[in-house]
C-alpha positions, 0 to 999 in steps of 0.5 A: 470431456478430454476434448473439451479440456484440450480445446479450452486450454488451447484457446485460453492459452493462445489468448493469455500466453503474452499476459502470462509472460508479462506477469512473470517478467514484471513480477521479477521487476516488482520484487526489487522495485516497488510502486513509488510512494512517499515513505514515512522517513522521507515525509518526516525528513522533509518537515521543518520545525514548527515556528511557535510565534506563528501559532496564534489559535488553539487546535479546537478553533482550527477544527471549528474553522475547517468545517469538518464536523467529524474531525478525528485528528489534527496535525500542526506543521510548518509550511513554506507559507507559515504554520498550518493545522491539517484537520482530517476526518474519515473522508475529508481533509483540510488545512487551516492557517495557525495564525488566524484560522483562514483556509490554507488550501494551496491555489498558487503554483508559487506556494506549491513550488516553494513548498516542494523546494523547502521539502527538498532542502530538508532532505538534502536534495538540490532543487535550485532548478525546480519547476511546476510540471502539472496540476491535475487529478491523475497521472500514472503515479498518483492514480491510487485511491489513497490520494483522492482526498488530496487532489488536485495535485501539483507535480514539481520536477526538482531538476536534480540528478535523480530526476526526482518529482514530488506531488504537493496537495492543493488541499493541504499543501503537503508533499504526498508522493515522490518519484525518481527517474529510476522508479518511474522507468522500472515501474513501467516494466514492473507494476504498470504492466503487472497490475494492468495499470494504465492511468486511463483504466486505473482512474476508473477503479470499478472498471479496472477492478472488474477487468483485472479480476476477470482476466486473472480468473480466466488465466487461473482456469487456463493454468488449471486445465493445463495442469490436468492435461500435463499430468494426464499426458505423462508417459513412463519411460523406464525409471523416467517420466517422459512426454509424448510430444516433440519439439516445442510441445515437449518443452512446454509439457516438461517445463510445465510439469516442473513448475505446475505447483508454482504456476497454479499457486501464483495465478490463483493467489494473483487472482485473490489479490483482486478479491477486495472482499468478494471471498475474504474479509478486507481486514478493515473495521466495520462501520460500528467499530470505526465509529467507536475508534474514530468518535469525534473528540471534544476538541476543547479538552485537547491538551494545551499547545504550550510549550512547543519544543523548538525541535518539534517538526509535527504536533498531532492531536488524536482521540483514543478511548475517550481521551485526547492526546497530543503527540509531539514528534521531534524525530522519526523515532522520537515522540512524546504523548501528553494526554488530557488531564496531565501526564506524559509518556512516549507511547500508548501502553497496554492499559490505555488500549484495554477500554477501547478493545473491550468495547470493540469485542467481547472476551478480549485478552490484555493487549500484548506487544506484537513480536517482530517475526509474527506470522501476521505482521503489522508495523508502526510508521514510527521506528521502535514504536510498539504494535499491540495485538488484542485477541478477542476470541477469533477476532484480533485487533492490531493497534499502533502504540505511536498514534492509536490507529487500528492497523488491521482487523484480523478475523479467521477469514483475513488470517486465511487470506494472508496465507492464500494470497500474500504467502503464495504470491510473494513467498513471504513465509517466515522461514524465507523472510528470515533468509532474504537472499534465498527468497530473492533467488527462489522468486527470480528462479521460479518466475524465470521458469514461468517466463520460459514456460510462457514463451513455449506456449506463445510459440505453440499458440502462434503456430496454431494460429498460423495453421488455422488461418492458412487452412 
């Protein structure tokens, strides 16, 4: 039995030594430089105020013109080529001109370039030398599935000192992503390596998912077998714990004992990052629940567009609990809600949510505002907006008070996943989140030890291979 463990660990270690080293080194980079994205503050900062004179059709007419029969939301924004409605449903999105209802998809590269330049000017970025770089479905930074409904994308290099590039959706004409030279460079050494994320592989999600899940599982088995061997081979030397090995083997053994708990928990939780519903629930609404939340509203009952505030940068209509709301945003953290039938408020209140949550599940308490330091955090995209948690026995729903979106569905399985994956892999335990410097030091220190431990394994594996081939 022990011989089989030794052989399995030896050859798995040889096969995965470089992978372990890459994971630990890239994990440090990822902690400080996340994968590129367009934050809500960046997106909103790039919007220009809506021109009321360009809005000649009502939202109901825009939804009808879009052809999206299951539309659940519509937004009015100002593009470089005029005001447009962005109409979206569960799986489709489209743009309609507010001046007359015609299709507003972006076909011209000139329009995409002008849109990117207008966005940059609003954010104070010099885009005088902006140029279209490409129009394509996928590249290294736009490969995530969340961009599928916006493809193809125009990639525009702004020509500024930071090397900023923005991506314009040909479907909606919106900026959906931005990257900088720094982000791209560090992510090549961070997320791309850590997630095994080359475009050619990641563009086939199913293949990437199966491959990385399998590699992570085999790596976890290698770590577990190594932990068993490390404990079994401990030698007691007086008051101290020693190793029967010498040289690199002893160093590998001793460092391994020091970081055993971390390596096991980190590789196991890394494998769970690829779970995608295999063992734990996904935190998403069921089809029946989504049908209740995203029921297509009666757009003819939508609150009137008039008046439009001269400083409004985005106006959105959405249905919630049988009512259609109009959400007017004048600043990142400033908005007003008007509901069908009259009445205005800043955010949805607990009483607005009660009817929906009681239909989603039975035995629901009155929704309450989520504390900022909750163990199962959820954040609104609007700074200062409340997030409500409705507890329906063992099933919880977190709902954004700014726009009525269900941010997460937490059953017992999903709550367990939060600790088994997120806490173990990113060390986002509440006590460490309250002391971010301690968390930084701990993550860098443990990953560095893991890297050194992996290097000792690589050396041992290389020597074993040389010996095998020379025999």
